[in-house]
N, C-alpha and C positions, 0 to 999 in steps of 0.2 A: 504494500500500500504506500501511497505517496503522502508526504507531509506538505505543509504550506510552502516551505522553502523550495521544495522540488517543483511545485506548480509554478511558483513565481519565476524560477530559473528557466523552465521550459517555455513558459508563455512569453517571457521577455525576449527569448530568441525568436519565437513565433512572430512577435510584433516588431521585429527588427530593432530591438534595443529600447523600445518605448516602455519605460518603467511604469508610467501612469496607466497605460492600457493593460499592462500585465497585472498591476495591482487591482484594477477594477475587475478584470476577469477572475482573478484568483479569489478575491474576497466576496464577490457578489454572485458569480454564475457557475464556477466550477463545482461539479457534483461532490458533495462532502457528506460523510455519514456522521452520526451523532457522537462517534468516538474521535472525530477530528481527522479521519482518514479520507484522503481525496481519491476519487475514482476517475478523475479527468485531469490531464496535465496541460492540455492546450485547448483552444476553441474548436479544433478539429474533432476532438473527442466529443465535445458538447454538440456539435453539428450532427455527428453520427447518431447520437442519442435522440435528438429532436427529429431527425429524418425517419428513424425507425418508428417513432410514435405517430407521426403524420401518415406514414405508409400504412400502418395498422388501421387507422381510421379510413383512409382512402379505399382500402380493400373491402370495406363494407358496402361500397357504392359501385355504380356502373362506371366504366372507363377510368379506372384508378390510375393515378400517376405512379410510376415505378419509384421505389425507394432511392435508387441512384439519381434519378432526375430531381427528386426533392433535395437530396444532398447537394447536388450541383447548384441548386438555387441558393442554398444556405452557405456553402463552403466559402471561407475567407470573408464572410460578411459581404459578399460581392453583389448579390441581387436582392435577396429577401432576408429581412432581419426581424425575427420576433423580438418584441420590445419588453425588457425588464422582467416582469413576473412570468410571462410565458417562457422566456429563455431560462430562467432559474427553475421553473416548476414542471415543465413538460418532461415526463419520464423520470421524475425525481421521486423515488419511493422512500426517501429518508425523512421527508417532512409531509405533513398533511396540511396542504395550503391550496388556496385558490390560484389559478393562473390568470384571473382577470386583473387588469390594471386599475379599473375604475368602477365605482359604484355610486349610486344615489339612493338614499333611503327616504322614507316619507317624512314630511315636515312634522315637527313635534306637535303632539296634541297639547292643547293649552291647559295643562295641568301638571302637577309634579309627577304623577304617574307617567304621563306622556313624555315629559322631558327626560325622566330616568330611562324610559324605554329607548328613546333615541340615543342616549348616552351609552347604554349597553350595546345597542346595535353597531354603533360606530367602532366600539372597542372590539367586538367580535369579528368585524370585517378586518380591522387593522391587524389583528393578531394572525390573520390568514394572509397577510401581505397586500391587502387592498387599500387603495385610496378612496376616501368617502366625501360626498358632498350632500348637503341638504339645505333647505330654505327655512328661515325662522320667521317669515312673515305671519305665521299662524299664532305667534305668541303675543298676548295682550301687551299694550304699552304700559309703562310704569304709572302707578298711582291709582289704577282702577280698583274698585272694591272687590273683595273676595269673601268667600264663606268660611275661610279658615282662620287660625289664630293670628295670622299676620295682618289681616283686615284689608291690606292693599297689595297689589301685584308688585313684584320686584322689577319688572321690565327685562329688556333683552340682555343688558350688559353682564349681569351675574351669570346668566346661562351660557353666554358666549365664552366666558372664562372657564366655566365647568367643562364645556365641550373641548376647548383648547387644552386644558390640563389633562383630560383623559387621553387625548391624542398624543401628547408628549410622553405620557407614562407608558404607553404600549410600545415595548421594544420589539422590533422585527429583525432579529439577528443583528441587533445594534442599530438598525434603521428605524427611525421614528416614523410614526404614522403620518399620513398626509390628509388634511381636512380642508374643505371649502365650506364656508358659511355664506349664504346669499340672503338678501332681503329685498323686498319691493321698495322702490323709491317713494311709494305712497304710504308706507308705514309711518305712523305718527312719531316714532322714535328714530327716524332716519338720520337726524343730526347727530345723535349719540353714536349710531353705527358708523357714520362717516369719520368721526374724529377719534374713535376709541384707540386706533393703532398709532396715533400720533404720539401717544405714550408708548415708548419702545418696550416697556415691560408688560404690556397688556396683550392678551390674545396672541401669544407668541407661538402657539401650536396650530394656527389655522391661517389660511388665506381668506380674505373677505372680498366680496364683490356685490355690486348693486345691480338689481334688475331694473334697468331704465325703460320706461314705456315711451311710445311715440307721443302719448298724451302729455307727458312731462316735457319731453324735448321740444315739442311744438310750442308749449307754453314758454320755454326758455327763448326760443327763436322770436316769439311774438311779444316777449317781455310782459308776460301775463302771470296771473296767479295760477296755482294748481292745487289739486285736492289731496290733502292728507286724510287718511281714513282707516278705520279698522272695523270689520275685516277689510283687506286691501282690494278685494275684487270690486269692480266698478258697480256691478248690479246687485251687490249684497245689501242687507239691512245694516247700516253703519251705526255702531254704538259710540264711536268717537269719530269726529270729522271737523276739520278746519281748513282754511285756505291760507296758502303761503305764497310769497313772491318766489316764483320758480328760479329766478336768477340768484337770489340769496342762497338757496340750497345748492345750485349749480356751482357757484363760486366756492362754497365750502368743499365740495367734492374735488374741484380742481386744485385748491390749495393743499388739501390733504394728500392728493396724489403727487403733487410737486414736492411735498415735504417728506413723504414716506413710501411712495410708490404704491400705496393702497388708499382707498379701495380700488379694485379693478372694476371695469364697467362692462356690463353685458346689455346689448341692445335687444331687449327681450322680445319685442314684437317681430323683429327680423328673424330671431331664432325660431319662433313658433311658425311664422309664415313659410319658412323654407325647410321645415323638418318633415320628411315623409312619415316618420313615426307618429307625429301628432295628428295625422289623418285618423289614427286609431286611438285617439285620446279616451273615447268612451269604452275602450277595451283595456284600459289601464296603461296606455303608452303616452299620456300627456306629460310633457316635460315640466319639471318643477324646479330643477337646480342643475348644477354642473359638477363635474369631477374637480379635483383640486387645482388643475391647471387650466380649466375652463374650456378645453377643446371638445369636451363631450357633454352636451346637454342631454340629460337622461330623465326617464320617468322613475318614480319610486320603485326600488328593488330591481331595477334593470342594471345591467353590468356590461362592460365592454372589454375586449382584449385588443391589444395594439400590435400592428405589424408595419414595418417600413419597407419601401422599395428604395434601394440605394441608387439614386439618379446618376451618380458619377460614372457608374459602370456602363452607361449607355452612350457615353461620349466617345466617338471614334477620333483618333489622332488628337488627344487633348493637348492644349497649350501649344498648338501649331496653327499655321495659316489654313490647314485643311481640316480643322476641327469641325465636327458636326454631331448632332444628336440623332440617335437611331430610334425614331418614333415607332417603327414597326416592331422592333425587338422589345421596346418598352411596353407596348400594348400587349404583346404576347405574354410577357412576364407578369403584367398586372392581372391578366385573366387567371394565370396560375396562382398568383398570390391570393386572389380572392377565394379560390378553392381551398387553399390552406387556412384562410381565415375562417371559413365555414367549418372545416375540420376541427379547428381550435374550440369551437362551441361544444362539440361532442367530447373533446378532451376535458373541457371545463366541467361538463356535467358529471363525468367520471370522478373528477376531484371533489365536486360537491357531494356526490354519493359517499365518498370516503369521509368527508367532514360530518355528514349526517350520521353515518354509522358510528363514528367516534363519539359523537354527542350521545347517541343511544347507549353506548357502552360505558360512558363516564359514570362515576359512582354517585354523582349528585342526584337528589330526588327530581322527579319529573317537573314539578312546579318551578324549580330553579332553572332547569334547562329549556323551559318552554319558549321563551323569547328567542333564544339562539336557534333552536330547532325550527321553529316556525319561519324565522327570517330566511334561513338557507333553503327551506322548501319553496318559499315564495320566489327567491332569486332563481332557483332551478327552473321553476315554471316559466318565469319571465324570459329566461335565456332561450328556452326551447320554443316558446310561442313567437317571439320576435326574431330570434337568431340574428341579433345586431352584431355588426362588425366594426372595426376601427382601422381600416387600411389607409396608410398615408405614405409620404415620401420623406426622404432626408437628403442632405447634401445639395440643396438648392444653391447656396452661395458658391460652393466649389464648382458646381456644374456650369454656372454662368461664367465664372472666371476661366474655366478650362475651354469654354467656347469663345473666349476673348470678348465677353460682353460685361460691361460694368453694371454691377448690381444697382438697381434704382433707375437706370436709363429707360427711355421709352421702349427700346428694343428688349430689354430684360423683362419688362412687364408683359410684353407681347409673347415672348418665349415661355415665361412662367405660366401664363394663362393657357397656352397650347398644351403644355405638359400636364397641367391639372385637368384640362378638358379630356385629354387622352386617357388619363388615369380613371376619370369618372365614367366615361363611356365604356371603357374596357371592363371595369369592375362590375358595372350594372349589367353588361352583356353576359359576363361570367355568371352572375347571380341568376339571370333568367335561364341560362343553359342548365345550371344546377337544379333549378326548379323543375325542369322537364325530367332530369335524371333522378333527383332525390326527393322532389316534392317541394311546394312553396311553403313559406312560413304560414302557419295554420290559419291566421285571420286575414290573409291577403284578399283584397277585393278591388279589382281593377276599376270598377265603376266609381267607387269612392275616391279613387286617385285621379280621376280625370280633371284636368285644369290646374293641377298642383304646380306652382311656379317652378320649383326645382326639377321635378320629374319631367315637366314639359321641355325644359332645356335639354335634358338627356335625350328624350325621345326625338326632339327636333334634329339632333345630330345623327340619330340612327333609328330610322323608322322600323327596321327589322326587329330591333330590341323592343320597341313599343308593342309590336305585334306579339312577340314572345311573352311579354308581360301580360298581355290581354288573354292569350290562349293558355299558357302554362303557369303564369304567375311569376313570382320572384322569390328567391330563396331567403333573402335577408331584408328586414324592415327598413334599416338605414345602414350605410356602408362605409362612409369615408370620413377622414379627419386629418388634421396635421398636428401631431403631438410634439412636445419638446423632446428631442432625442437624448438629452442629458448624458448619462454615462455611456449610452449606446454609441453616441457620436465619438466617444473616446475609442471605442472598439473599432468602429468603421474608419476612424482617423480622417473624418470629414467635418465640414460644418454641420450644425444641428438643425434638423427640420427645414423650415422655410427661412431660417435666419441667415444673414450674411456672416462672414468671418468676424469673430468678436474683435480680435486684434491679431497681428501677425506674430507677435511675441507677447505672452501674458503669463500670469501665474494662475493656476487652477487649484482650487481647494477641494479636497475630498474628506468628508467627515470620517473621523476615526471611530470604528465600531467598538462598542463596549467589549466585544469578544477578542479584539486585537490586542495581543500582548507584546510588550516591548516596543511599541510604535510611539515615537516621541512626537508630541504635538508641536507644530510650528506656529500655530495661531489658536487662541481661545477667544470666542466671540462673547458678546455681552450677556448671552444666556448661559455661558459656561460650557458650551459644546466645543470639543477639540477637533482641530483640522490639521491635516498634513498638506503641505504646499508643494506644487510641482511647477517648475518653469517649463512652459510649453511654447514650442515654435510651430506655427501652423503647417500641417503636413502638405496642404495644397500648394502653399507658397514654396516649400522646399522642393516639391515635385516640379513646379514651374522653373525653378533655378536649375534643376538637373537637366530638364529638357531644353531650355533656352540657352543655357550657359551664361545667363546674366544673374546679377544679384541685387541690382538697385530696385528698391521698392517702387520708385517713380516709373520704372519701365514695365512693371508687372501689371497683370489684369486686376490685381487686388488694390491697386492704387486708388485712394479716395473711395474705397468700397468696403471699409470695415464699419462695424456697428455704430461708432460714434461719429463717423465721417459722412454717412449717407444722409441726404436731406430728408427730413421726416415726411414731407409731402410725397416723395417717391416711395417711401416705405409703406405708407398707408394705401397708395394706389396699387402697389404690387399685392398687398394683402387682400385688398378688395377684389382684384382680378382673380386671384386664386379662390377666394371665398365663393364666387359664383358657381364653382364646380365641386364644392364640399357640402354635403348634406348635414354634417355636424358642424364643428367649429375649427378654428385655427388658433393654436397657441403661439403667439409672437409678441415680442417686446420691442417697443420703440425706444432705442437708447438715445439719451440726450446728454450733452456735457453738463457739468455741475453749474455752469453759468446760465443755463436755460431759464427763462423767465416764466412766471405763472401763466401769462397770456399765451405763450407758445404751447404749453400743455393743453390749455383750453381749445386752441385751434386744432390740435391733433384729435382730440375727442370729437369735436364737432364734425371734422372731416371724415372720421371713421363712420359716424352715423349716416352722414349724407351720401357716402360712397357705397354703403351696403355691407359694411363689416358687421359681424355678429358680436364683436367685443373688441376691446383694445386695452393694452397695458403699456404704461410709460414708466421707464426707469431713468431717473436723473442721476448721473454719476456721483457716487458718494453719499446718496441720501439714506442708504442703509448698507449694512454689511452684505457683500455678495460672494458668490462661489467663484466667479471669474473676476479678476482684478487686473488693472494696469500694473505691469511690473514696475514701472517708474514711480508709482504712487504708494508702494509698499511701506515706505518710511512713515507715511501718515496713518498706517494701520496699527492696530493693537497687536504687537508681536510678542509671543511668549519666548523669552530667551532661556528658559529653563533655570534661571537663577532667581534668587530671592530679590525682590525689588523693594527699595525703601518707600514706605507709604508717605503720602503727602502730610499726614498728621500722625503723631504718635500719642497713644494713651499714656497718661502719667498721673502721678499723685503730686500735689503741690503742698509743701510743708512750709509754714511761716515760722521763722526764728524770732523769738522775742528776747 
């Protein structure tokens, strides 16, 4: 059996000396038993494991893909990359865990029992490696009368802290849970929600986002008042309501985002209008919140698994005058990737069955286990009924550079839209082919789908697919997303998701697991979390130097194309162009220099709504601790030197002599 040092050594060689990639693979994805013995030394072993499992599922259906073909798609992270939880969990019999990346649970019922139920559900999902989101618009605002000893309601803040603390407490192999808390802009406590994280010590275990309605944003544009109400639904009987100047609230949102990068904004009506799953809201698929990074708006107890297509592998003759993108090859790969995405649902159901079996065999009495058991049964049913998938792409930034196209240029926007359109049409065609071979998702009804704005865009590009959807149905209720690639981009050695290169040289931080022994922290953040730092040179830039024989940044296709250099207007336009072809959402951050003004943040958000984005996030350099930092700014960071530091003040006793 292998130990961690053996895996790090072998995987460092596999990654060409990239110690960060080797560390990420070794500590997060290499198969390890409970005794600390590793059964995989390199990603090639992992890809063999995953290919075997996909092949086993494929063989249940007509026209199965051979195992070697699947392995060829996975090998070297070249074409298809299962993301995060699937990569760690598929074929892993050493842990009982979900392979879903993202979940949404129902909004808390407005009682202590309901709040504690939500608290337990988020913990039960987090301990199985899932990220969770839910909406708290259902909680009464502060100060209303109650029938208990407290006499009045506590409001949202205390429960946000509860959910945040629970998330931080749940260790997932040293990885803390991930939580998204959303709220409607119409909730009477919206101002408390907006400003809560300006105190850096509050709600540290959750991301927070506001569900912005067209009603509110129109009031902002028209400089009008808007309606605060509870319940927040427009046609409900409101027990609390008042009118406020929309721009006063809007300015608070902008100032908070400028100060702390939160709350994030979700353009809720755009989400619902363009979600095929919401056609079936009366069947339980009405969207209520999002996953922690906002790219997956989901219904209560629905889940999603993520997979990426690595775009850089479809560039022929990269970084040369003859560079071109092979759209035909990309389309073919997207069709196959969607098949694997559907297979992953069956793999997840197997994992859920293991979880339910474990719950049944646990020694606790049935009334203690009821919430956990019922939740996983509901998640299982939702997965099988909707068969939702999360297929996306990564390496957009490197792909554009390898084609000699500057990220953010008009040409880049055109090329990115064509790539996303090809992905969407190919994946939907694949889903319709599978419906004929495997059966459609059980509640599919093509008549209900007629005239849906997103689906009509797909059918207009391929009438044959429209006909297949009408005759045989579709295998998956909703299909596409663009997630942040995070640690996976370290393994693919590319830019992450739809993002440009962060910088050509930067420092990347990796959180040190509680299980990691003998790893010395380079940085400890304000929350006490320890991080290891790695100096990173962007792989795409190094590849350009090798091919071109040049080394000057100004001569490279990355010049003026890194995250802080690209004009924000171009970033928003590019995201909006891609969003037209994504039925879920896109996780993307608009990076701004520390000198950016509040007004600039305001303009970004307004442009995002007007151009049709489903959400937008802004990060102003230095507004809070980040995972990626400018190497030149490290002196301004809180660095742990491993030596005792003299405190600014010393406690002492004062004695007066008389």
